[in-house]
N, C-alpha and C positions, 0 to 999 in steps of 0.2 A: 378064260377071263383074266388070267394073270397079266397079259400084255394089253388086252383090249381096253380095260378100264383106265389105266394111266394114259394111254394114247388118246382116248376120247376126251378126257378132261384136259390134256395138254393142248389138243387142237381147239377146244372151246376157249382156253386161255389165250391161245395165239390169235384167235378171231377177235376176242375182246381187246387184246393189246393193239391189234391192227386198227380197230375202230378208235381206240384212244389216241393212237398216233395221228390219225387223220384229223380228229377234233383238236388235239393239242397243237399240232403244227399250224392249222389254220388260225387258232387263237394266238399262238406265239408270234405270228407274222403281223399281228395288229398292234403290238406294243413296241415302244422305242427300243432300238437295238443297243446293247450295252457293250462297252469295251472291256470290262473286267467281270469278275464274279460278283453278281449283284443279287442279294437276297430279296430286295424289293421287287424283283421280277415276278415272284410268286404273288405278291400283293396286287400287282397290276393285273395278272392273269385271273385272279379270283373275281375280278369284276366282269369277266367274260363268261356268259352262260355256256358257251361252247367248250371252254376249258373245263368247267365244272362237270359237264357231261363226259368229257374225257377221263376225268378223275374217277367218276362212277364206273366207267368201263374198266379202268385200272383195278378197282376194287373187285369187280367181278372176275377179272383175269387172275388176281391174286388168290381168290377162293378156288378157282379151277386148278391153278398151279399147285396149291397146297395139297389138294386131293391127289393130283397126279404124282407129286413127289412122295406122298405118303404110301402110295401103292406101287410105285415103280422106281427103277434106278435113275439117277440124274443123267447118266450117259444115254438113256433112252428118251427121257422127258424133255430135257433142255434143247437138244438139237431140233426137236419138232417146232421150236419157236422160230426157226428159219422161215417157216410158212407165213410169219407176220408180214414180211415185205410184199410178197405177191398178193396177200389178202388186203393189205393197206392200199395198194394201187388199184385193186378191183373196187374197193369201197370208195376210194377217191374218185374214180371214174364214174361210179354210180351217182355220187353226190353232185358232181359237176355235169352229169348227163353227157358224158363223152364216151366214145367207144375205144377200146384198146385195139391197136393195130395187130395184125397177125404175128409180127416179130415178137411182140411182148407176150402173146399167148404161148409162143414157142419157148420163151425164156421161163415162163411160169411152169410149163411142162418140164423143162430142164431141171428146175429147182426141185419139183416134186419127185421126179424120177431119180435124180441124184441123191436126194434124201432117203428115198426108199431103198436104193441099192446100198448106200452106206450103212444104214441101220440093219438091213438084212445081213450084210456081210460081217458087220461088227458083232451083232447079236449081243448087246449089252446084258450082263447078268449080275446077280448079286444085289440085294436090297437091304444091306445093313443100314440102320437108321441112327446109329450113334457113332461117335468117333472119339478116340482118346484126346485128352486136353493138349498133349504135346503136338499132335497133328494140327489141332485147331490153331495153336499159337503160330506154328510155321505158316499155315495158310493165311491167317489174318495179317501177319507181318508182310508176307509176300504181296498180298492183294493191296494192302494199304500203301506200300512203296510204289507199286505199279500205278495205282490211281493217282497218287501225288505227283509222280514224275510226268505222267501223261497230261494231267490237268494243268500243271504249271507250264509245260511245253506248249499246250494249246492256247492258254490265255496270254502267253507272251507273244503270240503271233497275231497279225491283223486278221480280220474276218476273211475267210477263204477256205480252200480245201484242206490245208495243213491244220488249221485250227479246228475245223469240223471233224476231221479224221481223228485227231488226238483226243478231243472231248468225247467222240463216239466210242473210241476204244476204252477210255476211262469209264464211261457209262457201262460198257459191256462187262468189265471186271466187277463193277458194283452189282450188276444184275446177277451175275453168276454166283458171287459171294452171298447175296441175299437169298438165292435159291437154296444154297447149301445150308445156310442158317435156318431157313424156313423148314427144310426137311427135318432137321434135328429138333426144332421147336414143336413141330406137329407130332413127332414121335413122343415127346414129353407129354403133350396134351392127350394123346391116345392112351398112354400108360398111366399117367398120374392125375389126369383131369385138369380143370381150369386153374385150380390153386397152384399146381406144379407148373403149369404153362406160364402163369403170371409171376413166378418166382425164379424161373431159369434165365440165365444170362443170354441164351440164344434168342429169346423172344425180343429183348430190347436191342440186341445186336442186329437182328435182321430188320427191325424197324428203323434203326439209325442208318443202316446200309441202304435201305430202300429210299429213305429221304435223300440221302446223298446221290443216289442214282437219278432220282427225279430232278434234282437241281442241275446235275450235269447234263441230263437229257435236254432240258429246256435251253441251256446255253449251247449245246451241240446243234440243236435245231436252228438257233439264231446265228450260229457261228459260221455257217457256210453251206454249200450245196449238199443235197441229199446223197449225191453220188460219192461224197467223201465220208459223211458220217454214218450212213446206213450200212454199208458193207462192214465197216469196222465194228459197228454195234451188233449186227446180226451174226456175223461169222465169229467175232470175238466172244460173244456170249456163249455160243455153242462150244467153242474150243476150250475156253476156261472152265466151263461147266463139266465137260468130260474129264478134264485134268483133276478138278476138285472131287469128282465122283470116284475116280481111281485112287487118289491120294487119301481122301478122308474116309470114304465108305467102302474101300476095297472092292469096287466094282471091276468087272473083268470084260475085256474086249477080245475077240478072236484075233489071232496073229497069223504068222507064217504066210501061206499063199492067199489067205483071206485079205491080206493088206492090199493086194492088187485091185480087187473090186471096190474096196473102201476108198482107195486113192482116186479111182475113176469116178465114183459117186461124189467125192469131195470136189473134184474138178468141175463136174457138171453143176453142182450147187454154186460154186464160186462164179462160174461164167454166167449162170442165170441171175444171181444176186447183183452182179456188176451191171448186167444189161437192164435189170429192173430199176436199179438205183439211178442209172442215167436217165431212164424214162421218168423217174420220180422227180427229177429236177424241174421238169416242166409241169408237174402235177399241181393243180390248184390247192 
């Protein structure tokens, strides 16, 4: 049960996030496109019931992710969110009552197989739930700089692939940082109860990071095609999460000859994600 529980809750969270992506994307396309970073975009979206449904799905995903992170290493849990993209396309096709062609089913199989091979070869281990403050400072500064540079670079470009890709990557860094902060905050809740949870800095930090990720995600969806934003978001989240798991929580991945099947799995995942993102450009 040591691996089963976090995997099941991570997959539940991935499904909920996929549903949220479909609902939020459809809602985001119904509001005027903005040239810069516009906080009023959220106010416009609040008038769309479909967007509110997406937010409820995000909340469900957050609960599932919290349980998964509390019971398993980040390097295991967060890469499973790569499944969001194939799940989102499957949900979108059901909503639009369209059938996915055989090539896309092959891409879905590639993502699932690649993810399985990568995680089996890497065998993430270690579930330390707290990290020294000096490591947090280093991680927070690095993530803040990366998000700032990517967001500014994206917003300076006109709507298109470059803008969507930069904003998608910035969102990925925020998602990964939110997951790390959530893991630490849930540990505080488990050890010290609600009072400790409400007084630890990680609780408010992961809330702020999550809001930042939400704002960036909406602008990334509006900023350009899915083929640019989704691979940056999906693969970036998994990569940064693994790095944070290793740096902050001292999680371990197998090395030496195990790197070969890991690289093969990553290549399969990347190829599948790119194929699915191209298909997603035409998704309703």
